[in-house]
C-alpha positions as CSV (number, residue, x, y, z in Angstrom):
1,M,18.7,-32.9,4.4
2,A,15.8,-32.1,6.8
3,L,17.7,-32.2,10.1
4,G,20.1,-29.2,8.0
5,L,16.8,-27.6,7.0
6,I,15.8,-27.5,10.6
7,D,18.7,-26.2,12.0
8,K,19.2,-23.8,9.4
9,L,15.5,-22.4,10.5
10,T,16.1,-22.5,13.9
11,N,19.4,-20.7,13.7
12,F,17.3,-18.2,11.6
13,L,14.7,-17.4,13.9
14,I,16.5,-17.7,17.1
15,P,19.8,-16.3,16.9
16,L,23.2,-17.7,18.2
17,E,23.9,-16.2,21.4
18,E,27.7,-15.8,22.6
19,E,28.4,-18.2,24.7
20,T,31.3,-17.4,27.8
21,A,34.5,-19.5,27.0
22,A,35.7,-21.8,28.9
23,P,39.4,-22.3,30.2
24,G,41.0,-24.5,27.3
25,K,38.6,-23.9,24.7
26,S,39.5,-20.3,23.5
27,E,40.7,-21.7,20.1
28,V,37.0,-23.4,19.4
29,S,34.8,-20.5,20.9
30,A,37.0,-17.7,19.0
31,G,36.2,-19.7,15.7
32,A,32.3,-20.3,16.8
33,K,32.5,-16.4,17.3
34,E,33.7,-15.5,14.1
35,M,31.1,-17.8,12.2
36,A,28.5,-16.6,14.3
37,V,29.6,-12.8,13.7
38,Q,29.6,-14.0,9.5
39,E,26.0,-15.7,10.1
40,T,24.7,-12.2,11.4
41,E,26.0,-10.1,8.8
42,R,24.3,-12.7,6.0
43,R,21.0,-12.5,7.6
44,P,18.3,-10.7,6.1
45,K,16.9,-7.9,7.9
46,L,13.4,-8.8,9.2
47,K,10.4,-6.1,9.2
48,V,8.0,-6.7,12.5
49,H,4.4,-5.6,11.2
50,T,2.1,-4.0,13.6
51,Q,-1.6,-4.7,14.9
52,Q,-2.4,-1.1,14.2
53,P,-5.2,-0.7,11.8
54,G,-4.4,1.4,8.5
55,Q,-4.7,5.4,8.5
56,L,-6.6,5.9,5.5
57,K,-8.3,9.2,5.4
58,L,-10.9,9.9,2.8
59,Y,-12.5,13.0,1.9
60,V,-15.8,13.1,0.2
61,D,-17.4,16.0,-1.1
62,L,-20.3,17.4,-3.9
63,P,-18.4,20.4,-5.8
64,T,-20.7,23.5,-7.0
65,S,-17.8,25.2,-8.5
66,F,-14.0,25.3,-10.2
67,D,-12.8,26.9,-6.9
68,D,-13.7,23.6,-4.9
69,V,-10.6,22.0,-6.3
70,Q,-8.2,23.3,-5.0
71,A,-8.9,22.2,-1.8
72,Y,-9.2,18.7,-3.3
73,A,-5.6,19.1,-4.5
74,D,-4.5,20.0,-1.0
75,Y,-6.0,16.9,1.0
76,L,-4.5,14.7,-1.8
77,K,-1.0,16.4,-0.9
78,T,-1.8,15.5,2.7
79,N,-2.2,11.8,2.0
80,I,-6.1,12.0,2.3
81,A,-8.2,10.2,-0.7
82,V,-10.8,12.4,-2.5
83,V,-13.9,11.0,-3.7
84,V,-15.5,14.0,-5.7
85,N,-19.4,13.7,-7.0
86,Y,-20.1,16.1,-10.2
87,Q,-23.6,16.0,-10.1
88,Q,-24.1,19.5,-9.1
89,V,-21.7,20.8,-12.0
90,D,-21.9,21.2,-15.9
91,A,-20.2,18.7,-18.2
92,A,-17.5,21.8,-19.0
93,T,-16.8,22.3,-15.4
94,Q,-16.3,18.7,-14.7
95,Q,-14.0,18.3,-17.0
96,R,-12.0,21.1,-16.2
97,M,-11.7,19.6,-12.5
98,S,-11.0,16.0,-13.6
99,D,-8.2,17.5,-15.8
100,F,-6.8,19.5,-12.8
101,L,-7.5,16.6,-10.2
102,N,-5.8,13.7,-12.6
103,G,-2.6,15.9,-13.2
104,V,-2.5,16.0,-9.3
105,C,-2.5,12.5,-8.9
106,Y,-0.2,11.7,-11.8
107,V,2.6,14.3,-10.4
108,L,1.9,12.4,-6.7
109,G,2.4,9.0,-8.3
110,G,-1.6,8.4,-7.7
111,C,-4.5,7.0,-9.4
112,V,-7.6,7.9,-10.6
113,Q,-10.5,5.2,-10.5
114,R,-14.2,5.9,-12.0
115,V,-17.0,4.4,-9.7
116,S,-20.0,5.9,-11.8
117,D,-20.6,8.2,-14.3
118,R,-20.5,11.2,-12.4
119,V,-18.6,10.1,-9.2
120,I,-14.4,9.6,-9.2
121,L,-12.2,8.4,-6.6
122,Y,-8.6,10.2,-6.4
123,A,-6.2,8.3,-4.3
124,Y,-2.7,9.5,-3.8
125,A,0.3,7.2,-3.8
126,N,0.4,3.7,-2.2
127,I,-3.1,3.1,-2.5
128,E,-4.6,0.0,-4.1
129,V,-7.9,-0.1,-5.4
130,D,-9.7,-3.3,-6.0
131,K,-11.8,-3.5,-8.9
132,K,-13.8,-6.5,-8.0
133,I,-16.6,-4.3,-6.4
134,F,-17.1,-3.0,-10.2
135,A,-17.6,-6.5,-11.5
136,Y,-20.1,-7.5,-8.9
137,S,-21.9,-4.4,-9.4
138,V,-22.2,-3.5,-12.9
139,P,-23.5,-6.6,-14.8
140,T,-21.5,-7.7,-18.2
141,Y,-24.3,-9.7,-19.9
142,V,-28.1,-9.0,-19.6
143,R,-30.6,-11.5,-21.2
144,V,-33.1,-9.8,-23.1
145,K,-35.9,-12.3,-23.8
146,N,-37.0,-12.0,-27.5
147,E,-41.2,-11.9,-27.9
């Protein structure tokens, strides 16, 4: 059983090479060739991972008016994530901009993550945002001393 598993792994990782047929062994080699062709058709295609780092691009901005939102949408369309700090706009403008960019992210299949009350990350599709950092930065339980 173990030898069969090792043989299967070896044949999977190192493909069988076609051997030149010796005179008198043409029947055996033809059967071996057919078996090798069937085995290569059954094998799954392997993907090779590259050693190059990912090409994540990030744009960080501090908007001053609603007119800036179109540039953020263009960045998202060209696969550039956007971090928007809404400190210099009022609450109504922040709501309008946030609604617009939420719609853009929804259409592109992206995601929206709140970093803080006034800072939001808008990411395009295929970007994973790990939320573990939020668990460490915001305490869930604060013990208050009773005096």
